[in-house]
C-alpha positions as CSV (number, residue, x, y, z in Angstrom):
1,M,-11.9,-1.5,-33.9
2,E,-15.5,-1.8,-35.3
3,L,-17.4,-0.2,-32.5
4,E,-21.1,0.0,-32.0
5,P,-22.8,3.2,-30.7
6,I,-23.7,3.4,-27.1
7,I,-27.4,4.0,-27.4
8,L,-29.6,3.9,-24.2
9,P,-33.4,4.1,-24.8
10,G,-34.7,7.3,-23.3
11,V,-31.3,9.1,-23.2
12,P,-31.0,11.9,-25.7
13,Q,-28.4,11.3,-28.4
14,Q,-26.8,14.7,-28.2
15,R,-23.8,16.3,-26.5
16,P,-23.1,16.1,-23.7
17,L,-24.1,12.7,-22.5
18,V,-24.0,13.2,-18.7
19,I,-23.4,10.5,-16.0
20,A,-23.6,11.8,-12.6
21,G,-23.8,10.7,-9.0
22,P,-21.7,10.5,-5.8
23,C,-18.1,9.4,-5.7
24,S,-19.1,6.6,-3.3
25,A,-22.4,5.0,-2.3
26,E,-22.4,5.6,1.4
27,T,-25.9,4.9,2.7
28,E,-29.1,3.9,1.1
29,E,-30.6,7.2,2.0
30,Q,-27.6,9.1,0.4
31,V,-28.0,7.2,-2.8
32,M,-31.8,7.6,-3.0
33,N,-31.7,11.3,-2.2
34,T,-29.0,12.0,-4.7
35,A,-30.8,9.9,-7.4
36,R,-34.1,11.7,-6.6
37,D,-32.5,15.2,-7.0
38,L,-30.5,14.2,-10.1
39,S,-33.6,12.7,-11.8
40,A,-35.5,15.8,-11.1
41,K,-32.8,17.7,-13.1
42,G,-33.1,15.4,-16.0
43,I,-30.1,13.3,-15.4
44,K,-30.7,9.8,-16.8
45,I,-27.6,7.9,-15.7
46,L,-26.6,7.5,-12.1
47,R,-23.1,6.7,-11.1
48,A,-21.8,5.6,-7.7
49,G,-18.5,3.9,-6.5
50,I,-19.2,0.6,-4.8
51,W,-15.6,-0.5,-4.4
52,K,-13.1,2.3,-3.8
53,P,-9.4,1.7,-4.3
54,R,-7.3,3.7,-1.7
55,T,-3.6,4.5,-1.7
56,K,-3.2,3.4,1.9
57,P,-5.2,0.9,4.0
58,G,-7.6,2.2,6.6
59,G,-9.6,4.6,4.6
60,F,-13.1,4.3,3.3
61,E,-12.9,1.6,0.6
62,G,-16.6,1.5,-0.4
63,V,-19.6,-0.3,1.1
64,G,-19.2,-3.3,-1.3
65,T,-22.0,-5.3,-2.8
66,E,-24.6,-4.0,-0.4
67,G,-24.5,-0.8,-2.3
68,L,-25.4,-2.4,-5.5
69,Q,-28.9,-3.1,-4.1
70,W,-29.3,0.7,-3.5
71,L,-28.4,1.5,-7.1
72,K,-30.9,-1.2,-8.2
73,K,-33.6,0.4,-6.0
74,A,-32.8,3.9,-7.4
75,K,-33.1,2.5,-10.9
76,A,-36.5,1.0,-10.1
77,E,-37.9,4.1,-8.4
78,Y,-36.5,6.8,-10.7
79,G,-36.1,5.0,-14.0
80,M,-32.4,5.8,-14.2
81,Y,-29.6,3.8,-15.8
82,T,-26.9,2.8,-13.3
83,A,-23.1,2.8,-13.7
84,T,-20.2,1.7,-11.4
85,E,-16.5,1.0,-11.4
86,V,-15.1,-2.6,-11.5
87,A,-11.6,-3.6,-10.7
88,T,-11.8,-7.4,-10.6
89,G,-13.6,-10.3,-12.1
90,K,-15.7,-10.7,-9.0
91,H,-16.8,-7.1,-9.2
92,V,-18.0,-7.7,-12.8
93,F,-20.0,-10.7,-11.6
94,E,-21.6,-8.9,-8.8
95,A,-22.4,-5.8,-10.8
96,L,-24.0,-7.9,-13.7
97,K,-26.0,-9.9,-11.2
98,A,-27.4,-6.6,-9.7
99,G,-28.4,-5.4,-13.1
100,I,-25.9,-2.5,-13.4
101,D,-26.3,-1.0,-16.9
102,I,-22.8,0.5,-17.5
103,L,-19.4,-0.4,-16.2
104,W,-16.1,1.5,-16.2
105,I,-12.6,0.6,-15.4
106,G,-10.7,3.0,-13.2
107,A,-7.3,4.7,-13.8
108,R,-5.4,2.5,-11.3
109,T,-6.8,-0.7,-12.8
110,S,-6.3,0.3,-16.5
111,A,-2.6,0.7,-15.7
112,N,-2.4,-3.0,-14.9
113,P,-2.8,-5.3,-18.0
114,F,-3.3,-8.4,-15.7
115,A,-6.2,-6.8,-14.0
116,V,-7.8,-5.5,-17.3
117,Q,-7.5,-9.0,-18.7
118,E,-9.2,-10.5,-15.7
119,I,-12.1,-8.1,-16.2
120,A,-12.1,-8.8,-20.0
121,D,-12.3,-12.5,-19.3
122,A,-15.3,-11.9,-16.9
123,L,-17.0,-9.9,-19.7
124,K,-16.9,-12.6,-22.4
125,G,-20.3,-13.3,-23.7
126,V,-21.8,-10.1,-22.2
127,D,-23.3,-7.2,-24.1
128,I,-22.9,-4.1,-21.9
129,P,-21.3,-0.6,-22.4
130,V,-17.9,-0.4,-20.9
131,Y,-15.8,2.8,-20.4
132,I,-12.1,2.7,-19.6
133,K,-10.4,5.6,-17.9
134,N,-6.9,6.6,-18.8
135,P,-4.0,5.1,-16.8
136,V,-2.7,7.3,-14.0
137,N,0.3,8.2,-16.1
138,P,0.1,9.6,-19.6
139,D,0.8,6.3,-21.4
140,L,-1.4,6.3,-24.5
141,E,-0.3,2.8,-25.6
142,L,-1.3,1.4,-22.2
143,W,-4.7,3.0,-22.6
144,I,-5.2,1.7,-26.0
145,G,-4.1,-1.7,-24.8
146,A,-6.7,-1.8,-22.1
147,L,-9.4,-0.9,-24.8
148,Q,-8.1,-3.6,-27.1
149,R,-8.3,-6.2,-24.3
150,V,-12.0,-5.4,-23.5
151,Y,-12.8,-5.2,-27.2
152,N,-11.2,-8.6,-27.8
153,A,-13.6,-10.0,-25.1
154,G,-16.5,-9.1,-27.4
155,I,-17.5,-5.7,-26.0
156,K,-18.4,-3.5,-29.0
157,R,-20.2,-0.8,-27.0
158,L,-16.9,0.6,-25.8
159,G,-15.8,4.2,-24.6
160,A,-13.0,6.0,-22.9
161,I,-13.0,8.4,-20.0
162,H,-10.3,11.1,-19.7
163,R,-9.7,11.9,-16.0
164,G,-6.3,13.5,-16.3
165,F,-2.9,12.3,-15.3
166,S,-0.9,12.2,-12.0
167,T,2.0,14.5,-11.6
168,Y,4.7,15.0,-9.0
169,D,4.6,18.8,-9.5
170,K,2.2,21.2,-7.9
171,T,-0.5,22.4,-10.3
172,I,-4.0,23.9,-10.1
173,Y,-5.3,20.5,-11.0
174,R,-5.6,17.3,-9.0
175,N,-4.7,15.5,-12.3
176,T,-3.3,17.4,-15.2
177,P,-5.5,17.4,-18.3
178,Q,-2.8,16.9,-21.0
179,W,-5.6,17.2,-23.6
180,Q,-3.3,16.1,-26.4
181,V,-3.4,12.5,-25.1
182,P,-7.2,12.0,-25.5
183,I,-7.0,14.0,-28.8
184,E,-4.5,11.5,-30.1
185,L,-6.5,8.7,-28.8
186,R,-9.5,9.8,-30.9
187,R,-7.2,10.1,-33.9
188,R,-6.0,6.6,-33.4
189,I,-9.4,5.2,-32.7
190,P,-12.0,7.1,-34.8
191,G,-15.5,6.8,-33.5
192,L,-14.5,6.0,-30.0
193,P,-16.8,7.9,-27.5
194,I,-14.8,9.9,-25.1
195,L,-16.2,11.3,-21.8
196,C,-14.4,13.8,-19.6
197,D,-14.1,13.4,-15.8
198,P,-13.8,17.1,-14.6
199,S,-14.1,16.1,-11.0
200,H,-10.9,14.0,-11.0
201,I,-9.1,16.4,-13.3
202,G,-9.9,19.5,-11.2
203,G,-10.1,18.0,-7.7
204,K,-12.0,21.2,-6.6
205,R,-15.6,21.9,-7.4
206,E,-14.8,25.4,-8.7
207,L,-12.8,24.0,-11.5
208,I,-15.5,21.6,-12.8
209,A,-17.4,24.2,-14.9
210,P,-14.4,25.5,-16.9
211,I,-13.0,22.0,-17.4
212,C,-16.5,20.9,-18.7
213,Q,-16.5,23.8,-21.2
214,Q,-13.0,22.9,-22.4
215,A,-14.1,19.3,-23.0
216,M,-17.0,20.4,-25.0
217,D,-14.9,22.8,-27.0
218,L,-12.6,19.9,-27.8
219,N,-15.7,17.9,-29.0
220,F,-15.8,15.4,-26.2
221,D,-19.0,13.2,-26.3
222,G,-20.0,13.7,-22.6
223,L,-19.2,14.2,-19.0
224,I,-19.0,12.0,-15.9
225,I,-19.3,14.2,-12.8
226,E,-19.4,13.5,-9.2
227,S,-22.6,14.8,-7.6
228,H,-23.7,14.4,-4.0
229,C,-26.9,15.5,-2.1
230,D,-24.6,16.9,0.6
231,P,-21.0,17.1,-0.8
232,D,-19.4,18.7,2.2
233,K,-20.3,15.6,4.3
234,A,-19.2,13.1,1.6
235,W,-17.1,10.2,2.9
236,S,-14.7,10.5,-0.1
237,D,-13.5,13.2,-2.4
238,A,-15.8,15.8,-0.8
239,K,-14.0,18.8,-2.4
240,Q,-14.6,17.8,-6.0
241,Q,-18.4,16.9,-5.7
242,V,-21.2,19.3,-6.4
243,T,-24.9,19.3,-5.5
244,P,-27.4,18.3,-8.2
245,E,-28.5,21.9,-8.3
246,V,-25.0,23.2,-9.1
247,L,-24.5,20.4,-11.6
248,D,-27.7,21.5,-13.4
249,Y,-26.4,25.0,-13.5
250,I,-23.1,23.9,-15.0
251,I,-24.7,21.8,-17.6
252,N,-27.2,24.6,-18.6
253,M,-24.4,27.2,-18.9
254,L,-22.2,25.0,-21.3
255,V,-21.8,26.4,-24.8
256,I,-22.1,23.5,-27.3
257,R,-20.6,24.3,-30.6
258,K,-22.0,22.2,-33.4
259,E,-19.7,23.2,-36.1
260,T,-16.0,24.1,-36.2
261,Q,-15.6,27.8,-37.0
262,S,-13.3,28.5,-40.0
263,T,-12.1,31.7,-38.3
264,E,-11.4,31.7,-34.5
265,N,-13.1,34.5,-32.6
266,L,-11.5,36.4,-29.8
267,T,-13.0,34.2,-27.1
268,E,-11.4,31.1,-28.6
269,L,-8.0,32.9,-29.0
270,R,-8.2,34.0,-25.3
271,R,-9.0,30.4,-24.2
272,Q,-5.8,29.2,-26.1
273,I,-3.8,32.0,-24.3
274,D,-5.2,30.7,-20.9
275,E,-4.2,27.2,-21.7
276,C,-0.7,28.4,-22.7
277,D,-0.4,30.3,-19.4
278,D,-1.5,27.3,-17.4
279,S,1.2,25.2,-19.1
280,I,3.9,27.9,-18.5
281,I,3.0,28.0,-14.8
282,E,3.1,24.1,-14.5
283,I,6.5,24.0,-16.3
284,L,8.0,26.9,-14.1
285,A,6.8,25.0,-11.0
286,K,8.6,21.8,-12.3
287,R,11.8,23.9,-13.0
288,M,11.7,25.4,-9.5
289,R,11.3,22.0,-7.9
290,I,14.4,20.9,-9.7
291,C,16.3,24.0,-8.7
292,R,15.5,23.3,-5.0
293,E,16.8,19.7,-5.5
294,I,20.0,21.3,-6.9
295,G,20.1,23.6,-3.9
296,T,19.9,20.7,-1.5
297,Y,22.7,18.9,-3.4
298,K,24.9,22.1,-3.3
299,K,24.4,22.3,0.5
300,E,25.2,18.7,1.1
301,H,28.4,19.0,-1.1
302,D,29.5,22.5,0.0
303,I,29.1,24.0,-3.5
304,T,28.5,27.8,-4.0
305,V,25.0,28.7,-5.2
306,L,25.9,31.1,-8.1
307,Q,27.8,29.3,-10.9
308,T,28.7,32.1,-13.2
309,A,29.6,30.1,-16.2
310,R,26.4,28.2,-16.1
311,Y,24.4,31.4,-15.7
312,R,26.0,32.9,-18.8
313,E,25.4,29.7,-20.7
314,I,21.6,29.7,-19.8
315,I,21.1,33.4,-20.8
316,E,23.0,33.2,-24.1
317,K,21.6,29.9,-25.2
318,R,18.0,30.8,-24.4
319,G,18.3,34.1,-26.2
320,L,19.4,32.4,-29.4
321,Q,16.6,29.8,-29.1
322,G,14.2,32.6,-28.7
323,A,15.5,34.3,-31.8
324,Q,15.2,31.0,-33.7
325,C,11.5,30.9,-32.7
326,C,10.8,34.4,-34.0
327,M,10.9,36.1,-30.6
328,D,13.1,39.0,-29.5
329,A,16.4,37.6,-28.1
330,K,16.5,40.5,-25.5
331,F,13.0,39.7,-24.3
332,V,13.8,36.1,-23.8
333,E,17.0,36.9,-22.0
334,E,15.2,39.2,-19.6
335,V,12.6,36.4,-18.9
336,F,15.3,33.9,-18.0
337,E,17.3,36.5,-16.0
338,A,14.2,36.8,-13.8
339,I,13.8,32.9,-13.7
340,H,17.4,32.5,-12.7
341,A,17.2,35.2,-10.0
342,E,14.2,33.4,-8.4
343,S,16.2,30.0,-8.7
344,V,19.1,31.6,-6.9
345,R,16.9,33.0,-4.2
346,E,15.3,29.7,-3.5
347,Q,18.6,27.9,-3.4
348,M,19.9,30.6,-1.0
349,E,17.0,29.8,1.4
350,I,18.0,26.2,1.3
351,I,21.7,26.8,1.9
352,N,20.9,29.2,4.9
353,K,18.5,26.8,6.7
């Protein structure tokens, strides 16, 4: 792809580019108050959801085209660029008619090639920056395919947004980061601007700051963060939105490293340890979920919980694997003895219910 840089007059060309605003445009007052407070903190690009896809019907699905006029008003009053999500060709038409400056395609839409193609067809002949969020599942080819469809429509100012991936397992995140996926995307498409969406990765406002720092450490180009003038009263995703004041604090506390260090310092090594620990917890949670499913099966089929041969196989095999990976076999055996003991305990609870 021969991409053109996304340059917006008046927006500093430095990391991080910041796009901020409420998850949803709710009322004109809410949009204008948020825009005023963000503008006062130096934010140049205002985002707001106009059409909101929901898993089940009946929830707040956005105010619709009326909200575009509020963004237009905020743009005129505070001199901000505006950005919103589009999911259909009609959305594209309405957003362009209202003078929206930046569009993005959401995770549910990017997973559907038919929907992406409809949007791409609506964008033909238009020169506007478009960002595409990763699909809900970690499918890199699907993500690249969505980018290619929009690029083939003539959009050269193209970028990606990493918002994490859905998972069945319980983790500290709303959507697991799986940083290796956007890293591979950058390797496959050099020069592609990539923003991080810490709001949707974390799902909780207290996780936004550390996720932002991780993104900067991984050389992401910018951040798209949900910010609301009164987040606790937000009509959607209240827990992952921050006030403009908190957003300003988060941005100002970021450490932006301009050059890659040839020798990692202790802080960087500790960050890597934290990432490994997070992965271990997530994998253990998945393992325990599978063990509980096995416990249910054993109960339904009147099978004893403890299978001695299987236990011996696990301990011996994992010890050998540990030794092959330059770890002490006894240490690995002790770790898996503890894991197995917890698995047995959880299965016993299921059997005795």
